[in-house]
FIKOLFI-916682 format. One line per field, with one value per atom (N, C-alpha, C): residue number from 0; residue in one letter; atom name; x, z, y. Coordinates in pm, whole numbers, plus 50000, padded with zeros to 5 digits. Atoms other than C-alpha are relative to their C-alpha. Layout:
nr	[NUM,...]
rest	[A,...]
atom	[CA,...]
east	[X,...]
up	[Z,...]
north	[Y,...]
This chain:
nr	[0,0,0,1,1,1,2,2,2,3,3,3,4,4,4,5,5,5,6,6,6,7,7,7,8,8,8,9,9,9,10,10,10,11,11,11,12,12,12,13,13,13,14,14,14,15,15,15,16,16,16,17,17,17,18,18,18,19,19,19,20,20,20,21,21,21,22,22,22,23,23,23,24,24,24,25,25,25,26,26,26,27,27,27,28,28,28,29,29,29,30,30,30,31,31,31,32,32,32,33,33,33,34,34,34,35,35,35,36,36,36,37,37,37,38,38,38,39,39,39,40,40,40,41,41,41,42,42,42,43,43,43,44,44,44,45,45,45,46,46,46,47,47,47,48,48,48,49,49,49,50,50,50,51,51,51,52,52,52,53,53,53,54,54,54,55,55,55,56,56,56,57,57,57,58,58,58,59,59,59,60,60,60,61,61,61,62,62,62,63,63,63,64,64,64,65,65,65,66,66,66,67,67,67,68,68,68,69,69,69,70,70,70,71,71,71,72,72,72,73,73,73,74,74,74,75,75,75,76,76,76,77,77,77,78,78,78,79,79,79,80,80,80,81,81,81,82,82,82,83,83,83,84,84,84,85,85,85,86,86,86,87,87,87,88,88,88,89,89,89,90,90,90,91,91,91,92,92,92,93,93,93,94,94,94,95,95,95,96,96,96,97,97,97,98,98,98,99,99,99,100,100,100,101,101,101,102,102,102,103,103,103,104,104,104,105,105,105,106,106,106,107,107,107,108,108,108,109,109,109,110,110,110,111,111,111,112,112,112,113,113,113,114,114,114,115,115,115,116,116,116,117,117,117,118,118,118,119,119,119,120,120,120,121,121,121,122,122,122,123,123,123,124,124,124,125,125,125,126,126,126,127,127,127,128,128,128,129,129,129,130,130,130,131,131,131,132,132,132,133,133,133,134,134,134,135,135,135,136,136,136,137,137,137,138,138,138,139,139,139,140,140,140,141,141,141,142,142,142,143,143,143,144,144,144,145,145,145,146,146,146,147,147,147,148,148,148,149,149,149,150,150,150,151,151,151,152,152,152,153,153,153,154,154,154,155,155,155,156,156,156]
rest	[M,M,M,S,S,S,D,D,D,D,D,D,L,L,L,A,A,A,R,R,R,L,L,L,Y,Y,Y,W,W,W,D,D,D,A,A,A,N,N,N,V,V,V,F,F,F,L,L,L,S,S,S,Y,Y,Y,I,I,I,N,N,N,G,G,G,I,I,I,P,P,P,T,T,T,R,R,R,L,L,L,P,P,P,D,D,D,L,L,L,D,D,D,A,A,A,L,L,L,L,L,L,E,E,E,R,R,R,S,S,S,G,G,G,K,K,K,D,D,D,F,F,F,Q,Q,Q,I,I,I,I,I,I,T,T,T,S,S,S,V,V,V,V,V,V,S,S,S,I,I,I,V,V,V,E,E,E,V,V,V,A,A,A,F,F,F,G,G,G,K,K,K,A,A,A,E,E,E,Q,Q,Q,D,D,D,G,G,G,G,G,G,S,S,S,L,L,L,D,D,D,P,P,P,D,D,D,V,V,V,E,E,E,R,R,R,K,K,K,I,I,I,D,D,D,A,A,A,L,L,L,W,W,W,T,T,T,P,P,P,D,D,D,S,S,S,P,P,P,I,I,I,R,R,R,L,L,L,V,V,V,E,E,E,L,L,L,Y,Y,Y,P,P,P,Q,Q,Q,I,I,I,A,A,A,H,H,H,G,G,G,A,A,A,K,K,K,A,A,A,I,I,I,M,M,M,R,R,R,E,E,E,T,T,T,L,L,L,A,A,A,R,R,R,G,G,G,W,W,W,K,K,K,L,L,L,K,K,K,P,P,P,L,L,L,D,D,D,A,A,A,I,I,I,H,H,H,L,L,L,A,A,A,A,A,A,A,A,A,K,K,K,Q,Q,Q,E,E,E,Q,Q,Q,A,A,A,T,T,T,A,A,A,F,F,F,H,H,H,T,T,T,Y,Y,Y,D,D,D,T,T,T,E,E,E,L,L,L,E,E,E,K,K,K,Y,Y,Y,S,S,S,S,S,S,I,I,I,I,I,I,G,G,G,C,C,C,S,S,S,V,V,V,S,S,S,Q,Q,Q,P,P,P,L,L,L,A,A,A,K,K,K,A,A,A,P,P,P,K,K,K,L,L,L,L,L,L]
atom	[N,CA,C,N,CA,C,N,CA,C,N,CA,C,N,CA,C,N,CA,C,N,CA,C,N,CA,C,N,CA,C,N,CA,C,N,CA,C,N,CA,C,N,CA,C,N,CA,C,N,CA,C,N,CA,C,N,CA,C,N,CA,C,N,CA,C,N,CA,C,N,CA,C,N,CA,C,N,CA,C,N,CA,C,N,CA,C,N,CA,C,N,CA,C,N,CA,C,N,CA,C,N,CA,C,N,CA,C,N,CA,C,N,CA,C,N,CA,C,N,CA,C,N,CA,C,N,CA,C,N,CA,C,N,CA,C,N,CA,C,N,CA,C,N,CA,C,N,CA,C,N,CA,C,N,CA,C,N,CA,C,N,CA,C,N,CA,C,N,CA,C,N,CA,C,N,CA,C,N,CA,C,N,CA,C,N,CA,C,N,CA,C,N,CA,C,N,CA,C,N,CA,C,N,CA,C,N,CA,C,N,CA,C,N,CA,C,N,CA,C,N,CA,C,N,CA,C,N,CA,C,N,CA,C,N,CA,C,N,CA,C,N,CA,C,N,CA,C,N,CA,C,N,CA,C,N,CA,C,N,CA,C,N,CA,C,N,CA,C,N,CA,C,N,CA,C,N,CA,C,N,CA,C,N,CA,C,N,CA,C,N,CA,C,N,CA,C,N,CA,C,N,CA,C,N,CA,C,N,CA,C,N,CA,C,N,CA,C,N,CA,C,N,CA,C,N,CA,C,N,CA,C,N,CA,C,N,CA,C,N,CA,C,N,CA,C,N,CA,C,N,CA,C,N,CA,C,N,CA,C,N,CA,C,N,CA,C,N,CA,C,N,CA,C,N,CA,C,N,CA,C,N,CA,C,N,CA,C,N,CA,C,N,CA,C,N,CA,C,N,CA,C,N,CA,C,N,CA,C,N,CA,C,N,CA,C,N,CA,C,N,CA,C,N,CA,C,N,CA,C,N,CA,C,N,CA,C,N,CA,C,N,CA,C,N,CA,C,N,CA,C,N,CA,C,N,CA,C,N,CA,C,N,CA,C,N,CA,C,N,CA,C,N,CA,C,N,CA,C,N,CA,C,N,CA,C,N,CA,C,N,CA,C,N,CA,C,N,CA,C,N,CA,C,N,CA,C,N,CA,C,N,CA,C,N,CA,C,N,CA,C,N,CA,C,N,CA,C,N,CA,C,N,CA,C,N,CA,C,N,CA,C,N,CA,C,N,CA,C]
east	[49995,65529,49919,50061,65296,50033,49967,65329,49974,50112,65035,50094,49939,65267,50118,49887,65420,50141,49829,65793,50059,49868,66032,50132,49854,66317,50095,49957,66625,50114,49898,66940,50079,49887,67281,50017,49942,67347,49884,50118,67023,50057,49942,67167,50125,49886,67505,49991,50047,67338,49923,50021,67205,50073,49846,67530,50069,49923,67715,49907,50078,67405,49995,50023,67355,49895,50120,67135,49908,50145,66899,49946,50051,66837,49989,50020,66846,49872,50114,66481,49899,50053,66337,50052,49985,66532,49964,50049,66485,49813,50128,66109,49925,50002,66101,50023,49891,66326,49881,50106,66066,49863,50121,65762,50001,49945,65930,49941,50037,65731,49845,50128,65414,49915,50096,65300,50040,49909,65540,50135,49837,65854,50087,49835,66221,50008,49898,66388,50094,49864,66711,50104,49901,66973,50087,49872,67217,50155,49855,67466,50044,50004,67394,50128,49903,67606,50115,49892,67887,50028,49992,67825,50017,49975,67783,50056,49884,68108,50070,49943,68199,49933,50084,68106,50103,49887,68265,50080,49917,68462,50087,49860,68653,50062,49883,68717,50107,49913,68862,50090,49891,69053,50083,49966,69145,50054,49994,69076,49854,50115,68789,49957,50044,68540,49948,50072,68399,49785,50169,68036,49921,50095,67984,50000,50039,68036,49884,50118,67804,49821,50168,67529,50001,49987,67617,49919,50050,67561,49908,50161,67233,49905,50104,67068,50021,50004,67126,49954,50070,67024,49849,50132,66693,49902,50138,66500,49991,49990,66604,49894,50063,66358,50006,49964,66497,49990,50012,66433,50089,49864,66735,49921,49972,66691,50114,49856,66925,49999,49993,67084,50001,50011,66994,49961,50005,66964,49923,50101,66639,50023,50001,66743,50163,49878,67126,49971,50018,66957,49920,50086,66697,50087,49900,67033,50008,49942,67192,49862,50112,66840,50013,49989,66858,50097,49925,67181,49998,50018,67113,49952,50106,66854,50013,49945,67001,50090,49888,67286,49918,50058,67021,49984,50027,66908,50085,49864,67270,50016,49970,67253,50076,49910,67496,50013,50052,67464,50099,49906,67674,49953,50051,67658,49902,50097,67560,49829,50077,67310,49887,50108,67156,49940,50044,67122,49896,50083,66935,49887,50172,66665,49950,50036,66656,49950,50051,66580,49839,50154,66325,49903,50099,66146,49931,50004,66178,49896,50069,66014,49892,50108,65756,50001,50020,65852,49905,50129,65585,50107,49909,65885,50156,49825,66292,50007,49915,66460,50149,49872,66765,50019,49939,66994,50065,49944,67117,49884,50128,66904,50014,49980,67058,49907,50114,66850,49844,50207,66475,50011,50042,66480,49952,50027,66471,49857,50161,66119,49964,50077,65986,49991,49921,66189,49956,50001,66139,49831,50173,65770,49988,50021,65783,50071,49930,65876,50160,49877,66230,50023,50017,66269,50142,49983,66436,49922,50059,66349,49890,50094,66044,49931,50107,65862,49885,50127,65611,49902,50112,65449,50099,49886,65657,49914,50047,65587,50005,50038,65381,49953,50022,65310,50082]
up	[49893,91109,50103,50004,91303,50156,49860,91594,50109,49907,91760,50101,49980,91849,50177,49848,92214,50014,50011,92255,50101,49947,92392,49973,49992,92507,50018,49985,92467,50048,49979,92654,49939,50062,92504,50017,50008,92681,49954,50067,92542,49859,50162,92187,50033,49985,92356,50024,49978,92460,49885,50126,92130,49919,50118,91917,50072,49922,92209,49981,50028,92132,50162,49904,92485,50030,49971,92528,50100,49920,92809,49944,50015,92641,49856,50114,92293,49928,49998,92244,50031,49960,92401,49885,50064,92216,49831,50145,91889,49957,49979,91968,49977,49949,92041,49880,50117,91722,49886,50147,91474,50037,50008,91626,49987,50029,91627,49906,50142,91400,50004,49964,91452,50129,49887,91800,50114,49914,91947,49957,50019,91879,50054,49913,92005,49923,50017,92030,50091,49907,92172,49940,50046,92167,49886,50126,91881,50097,49889,92173,49987,50027,92149,49858,50144,91821,50036,49939,92001,50115,49887,92304,49976,50084,92041,49950,50116,91890,50000,49985,91952,50095,49932,92058,50118,49893,92364,49970,49962,92218,49873,50068,91972,50092,49867,92298,50056,49952,92479,49919,50034,92184,49927,50134,92021,49915,50157,91698,49955,50072,91480,49910,50096,91329,49886,50101,90989,50000,50011,91051,50169,49915,91396,49974,50030,91265,49908,50080,90998,50072,49937,91251,50072,49951,91447,49964,50098,91151,49950,50065,91040,50138,49863,91424,49933,50044,91306,49821,50152,90907,49978,49971,90821,49996,50018,90736,50134,49885,91089,50102,49923,91357,50084,49883,91591,49918,50072,91543,50119,49914,91674,50045,49995,91868,50040,50006,91825,50130,49845,92146,49935,49984,92140,50103,49886,92353,50154,49870,92561,50060,49995,92572,50125,49920,92728,50176,49904,92947,50118,49926,93065,50103,49933,93133,50140,49849,93387,50089,49880,93577,50062,49933,93633,50087,49884,93740,50136,49884,93983,50081,49912,94109,50050,49986,94134,50129,49875,94343,50100,49943,94549,50107,49987,94628,50083,49950,94723,49941,50085,94394,49914,50058,94143,49861,50203,93728,49955,50109,93474,49877,50053,93238,49871,50130,92907,50046,49943,93136,50015,49961,93243,49834,50172,92824,49950,50091,92762,50108,49944,93049,49974,50026,92957,49891,50109,92631,49995,49969,92716,50025,49938,92914,49910,50146,92613,49899,50169,92326,50108,49868,92663,49954,50019,92622,50104,49952,92764,50117,49870,92909,49961,49984,92992,49989,49979,92904,49981,49984,93024,50109,49867,93238,50084,49888,93445,50141,49914,93732,50084,49898,93908,49954,50105,93671,50028,49951,93799,50078,49939,94053,49956,50024,93818,49901,50057,93689,50036,49984,93873,49947,50053,93754,49872,50093,93418,49940,50022,93420,49940,50073,93296,50035,49958,93394,49986,50057,93392,50050,50005,93355,49922,50115,93149,49926,50130,92815,49998,50034,92771,49926,50062,92506,49989,49906,92695,50007,49924,92785,50024,50006,92705,50057,49937,92960,49918,50094,92767,50059,49955,93055,50127]
north	[50002,28527,50100,49945,28723,50098,49968,28986,49979,50067,28829,49875,50129,28543,49981,50016,28456,50054,49997,28609,49880,50050,28322,50031,49936,28512,49862,50126,28239,50083,49949,28361,49914,50011,28288,49869,50139,27937,49900,50070,27815,49953,50015,27836,49877,50058,27693,49862,50173,27367,49954,50035,27333,49982,49988,27420,49850,50129,27144,49849,50127,26899,49905,50071,26840,49897,50104,26505,50010,49957,26632,50074,49873,26929,50011,49943,26898,49956,50038,26689,50129,49879,27019,50082,49929,27258,49969,50018,27092,50013,49970,27114,50116,49878,27423,50097,49943,27559,49977,50081,27340,50082,49960,27544,50121,49810,27917,50058,49982,28126,49952,50074,27877,50028,49999,27867,50109,49931,28127,50068,49977,28324,49993,49996,28291,50126,49895,28598,50003,49994,28697,50112,49875,28977,49947,50044,29021,49993,50010,29020,49805,50115,28623,49927,50028,28633,49999,49977,28731,49872,50130,28489,49820,50120,28210,49984,50029,28167,49931,50131,27844,49909,50090,27536,49922,50066,27330,49922,50086,27087,50106,49877,27406,50042,49933,27570,49908,50063,27281,49952,50031,27166,50079,49925,27474,49983,49965,27452,49977,49983,27551,49860,50102,27328,50050,49887,27464,49960,50052,27231,50083,49939,27389,50140,49866,27759,49960,50001,27643,49979,50033,27531,50131,49884,27857,50115,49891,28084,49992,50002,27925,50033,49928,28061,50112,49840,28431,50033,49943,28426,49998,49965,28549,49933,50120,28234,49921,50094,28127,50013,50005,28050,50109,49945,28273,50152,49868,28677,50079,49911,28926,50120,49906,29171,50157,49914,29498,50082,49895,29670,50121,49808,30029,50084,49909,30320,49921,50018,30223,49826,50117,29830,50029,49966,29977,50065,49970,30183,49899,50092,29927,49909,50066,29743,49992,49901,29979,50022,49998,30001,49873,50125,29618,50006,50069,29615,50113,49955,29903,49967,50028,29777,49857,50114,29451,50042,49993,29612,50042,49972,29753,49918,50160,29391,49949,50109,29272,49903,50135,29075,50022,49995,28987,50021,50010,29053,50046,49972,29048,50076,49927,29289,49912,50051,29083,49896,50067,28910,50091,49900,29239,50027,49972,29312,49918,50111,28977,50029,50007,29047,50178,49866,29420,49996,50044,29291,49965,50116,29052,50107,49911,29300,50100,49941,29538,49989,50052,29332,49920,50063,29206,49870,50172,28846,49943,50058,28604,49892,50082,28365,50083,49979,28416,49878,50191,28067,50031,49996,28012,49883,50085,27745,50040,49931,27988,49992,49983,27954,50090,49862,28236,50098,49915,28423,50007,50007,28294,50117,49894,28567,50105,49856,28846,49973,50019,28722,50117,49945,28984,50169,49871,29282,49989,49993,29175,49949,50031,29057,49920,50130,28731,49902,50109,28380,50022,49994,28302,49832,50156,27908,49962,50051,27636,49951,50010,27592,49845,50187,27257,50005,50028,27173,49932,50088,26934,50195,49961,27274,50118,49853,27610,50087,49902,27858,50134,49853,28130,50116,49878,28345,49991]
């Protein structure tokens, strides 16, 4: 993997869509995962490990499925197409700053979303992928596009 590759930041809800196999999203996600490390690098904060603890069927049914856990764990292995970004003080301070700016603008932001946005900004992501349309307005704060992931024309700038 080259450090020169564009960085696509994935919010935890993108991974949940992948784990849950959402039919309208899965073709794009599979295609992007296949290209990660070649055409661009998919990155996310280590907090995604916590946010992607189980699939929807597990949550709804109240029982855990070892196959789902294996699929989740495969996202975070060293040979995965995903690069994890550590949560260190500079990102935490960046998240705090984003939350303060959000309050000044009259917006609401959850702390974990602030961590994701700050990690994307710190890592100079070229795009932030999420299914949370409320986060699109943060594009100007983090310095990159905020949109849904699309394999046909992934936003790299």
